[in-house]
N, C-alpha and C positions, 0 to 999 in steps of 0.2 A: 486698476486694482493692484497691479504689480507695484506701481509707484507708491501707493499707500502702505503696502506691506514693507517695502524698503524703508520708507520714512519711519514707520513704527519700529522696525528692527534697529535703525540708526538711533532713534530716540532711546530705546532700551539699552543699547550699547553705551551711549553717552551717560545715561543714568548710572549704569553699572560702573563705568570707569570713574565717575565722580565719587561713588560710594567707596570704591577701592582706594582712591586717592585720599579721602578723608580718613579711612582706616589706617593707611600707611603713615599719614601725617600724625595721627594720634599715637601710633606705636613709636614713631621716631621721637615724639616729644617726651616719652617716658625717661626720666633721668636715671642714671645708673648708680648703684650703690658703690661705695668705696671699700677698698681692702687695705687694712693697716699692715705694716711690716710684720706684726705678730700673728697675722692670719685671721684677725677678727674683722668682721664686716661692719660697715657703717651705712645705715639706711639713708636714702635721700630724704631731705626735709619734706619734700612734696609727696612722699609715698603715702598711700592709704594706711590706716591703722593696722589692717590685717597683714600687709607686707612688712611693716615695721615689727610686728609681733613675730613673723616668721624669721626675720633676720636676728632678732633678739634670742629666739629659741635656738636657732642654729649656733649662735655664739656660745650658748650654755653647754651644748653637747659636742662641740667641734673637736675636742681632743679626747673624747671617749674612744676606747678601742673598738675595732671591728669585732662583732660577735654575730655569727650566723643565728638568725632568729631573734636578735637583740632588739628590744623595743616593741615586741609583739604581745608580751604578757603584761607589761606595765609600761606606762609612759616614761617613768623614771627608771632607767636601766643602767647597769654597769657598762654596757656596750651596746652598739647598734649595728644592724646590717643596713644595706642600702634602702630597703623599703621601710624599715623601722625608723630610719633617720628622716626620710621624706615624710612619712606619716606624722612624725613628731612636729615638723614645721607646719604642716597643713592643719593639724589639730590645734596648735597654738593660735592659728588664725581664726579658729572657731568654725572650720569647714569640714572637720572629719571627727566622727564620734569614736571610731575604733580603727586600729591599724590595718592597713592593707598590705598584701604582698605585691611583688612587681606585676604579676598577672592581673591582680585587682585594679592596679593603676592603669592598665591598658584600656579599661572600660570606664574608668571614673571620670567625673566632670564632663566637660565639653570637648569635642574634637577640635584639633588644631591648637595653635598657640594663643595665649593671652598677651596683653600688653605688659603686665607686671610679672606674671608667673607662667612658666612653661614646664611641663612635666614630660619627660621622655621615658617610656617604659617598654620593656619586652618581657618575655617569659623568664629571663634570668637576671635582669638588672633594671633599676630605675634611678634616675637622677633628676634634679630640678634646676631651672634657671630662675632666680629670684632677683628682680631689679637689675638684671644684667650679670649677676654673679652666679657661677655654677656651684651647686651644692651636691656633693658626690662622695662616695666612699672609695673611689679609685680615680686615677688620673688627676690627683690633687697636686698642688704645687707648693704646699706649705711644710715641706720637710720630709724626712724619711720616716713615715709612720703609716699605720692603717687606721681606718675609721673615718667618720664624716668630717668634711672640711670644705672650705670655700676656695674657689679658683676664679681668676679672671679669664682663663683660657678655656675655649670650647673643646669638646672631644668629638670623635666621630659619632654620627647619629643614625647611620644606616642600620636598618632593622629595628628601629625604635618607633613606637607610636607616639605622636605628639598630642598631648592633652592639656587642658587648663582648668583651673577651678571655676565653678559657676558661683556667682554671688559674692565675689571677692570684695567689691567696693562697698557692699552693704553688710559684710560680715562683722560679727561682734567678737573681737579677739579675746582669748582667754588669759593672755599674759600682758 
């Protein structure tokens, strides 16, 4: 009896490791977006339409100023805060009907990271990783300014919840 339970446990462990290996391989196969010298992002040709729409949307608002509460009353705002700018991208992908604040993003979508999009949220801030580029209103590397922008460099993630959009591959982008 003990032998059978050990064999069953070993079989389950092997199946789990195979699944994790496939998931890691799929995540590793996702191509990264490019960042032009002017700070504009370029989507990988293999990216799903929703990811391309998110990158195009980010490029449209990337030099708008930081405004606390910006992007929450209207999708087209003079400036955006962190959650307004992340909401703008997710809305362009066809995955969000109304803007969320950072606390709302802590519970939005699915838990953990997705292959194409990862959202990091806590009670005070939210930022996203889209096709390997960070979309954020702070820790950006494209000059001395405030407001949303792209960066190739990661920032500390301690204290953030990791989320991902559900239905990304089947989404119907708005832009």
